[in-house]
N, C-alpha and C positions, 0 to 999 in steps of 0.2 A: 978414673973414678969408677968404682964398682957399683952397679945398680942394686938397690935393695929390693928383694922379691918378697912379697907377702901374699898369703892366700887368705881369702875372706869367704866365710860361709854365711849365706843368707838365712834368716829365720823365716817363719811362716808369714810374716808381714813384709818380707823382702827388704829387711834392714840388715846391714852388714856391720862388722866390727873392723874399723880401719886401724892401721898402725899408729903409734904415738906421734908420728910426724904430722898427723891431722888432729884437729880439735873440734868440738862442737861449735857450729857457727861459721866454720871456714867456707869459703866459696870455692867450689871445685868445678873444673871443666871435664866433661866426660867425652872421650873420644873412642870410636869403634873403628880401628884401622883395618880390621878384617873380621869376618864372621867368627864368633866364638872368642873374641879378644876385646876386652874393655880396659881402657887406660883412664886414670883419674889424675888430673894435674891441679895443684893448688894455685888459684888465681889471686885470692885475697884472704889473709888470715882473719880470724874472728876478732871483732872489736869488743873488748871487755871493758865495762865501766870501772873506773877506779873509785874505791870507797875507802876513806881513812878509818882505821880501827880505833875504837875508844873503849875505855873500861867503864862499866856501869854495874854497881853492886857486886864487884869482884869478878865479873864476867867480861869477856871481850865481845864487843858489839860492833855492828857496821854503821850504817847511816844514822845521823843524829835525829833526823825527822822521820816521822811515821810515814810509811809508804801506803798509799791508797790502794786497797785490794781491787777496786774497780779498774784502776789503771793497769794493774798486773794482769787481770783477766783480759782486758782489751788488748794488751801487748801479746799475750799468749794466743788469743784468737786471731790477731793479725798475722802472727807468724805461721799459724796453722793454715790460714786461708791463702798465704803466699806460696805454699807448697803445692 
């Protein structure tokens, strides 16, 4: 098995772009085996909610019910606070 090597450059907010094998929401383990080396391992893939698509006025839409914007804001805040 050949190891995939990927180089990631950080931006000014210390965010990196990872290869397509990782997706937003994945849980990663960071390991520093020696100074100057950092390894990331996938522990748990992201859990994406499933929403059935439906047609409405000729357009494809997501959920049937209206999503409360306060719930969305609370979920975003909770995610940011968890970081």
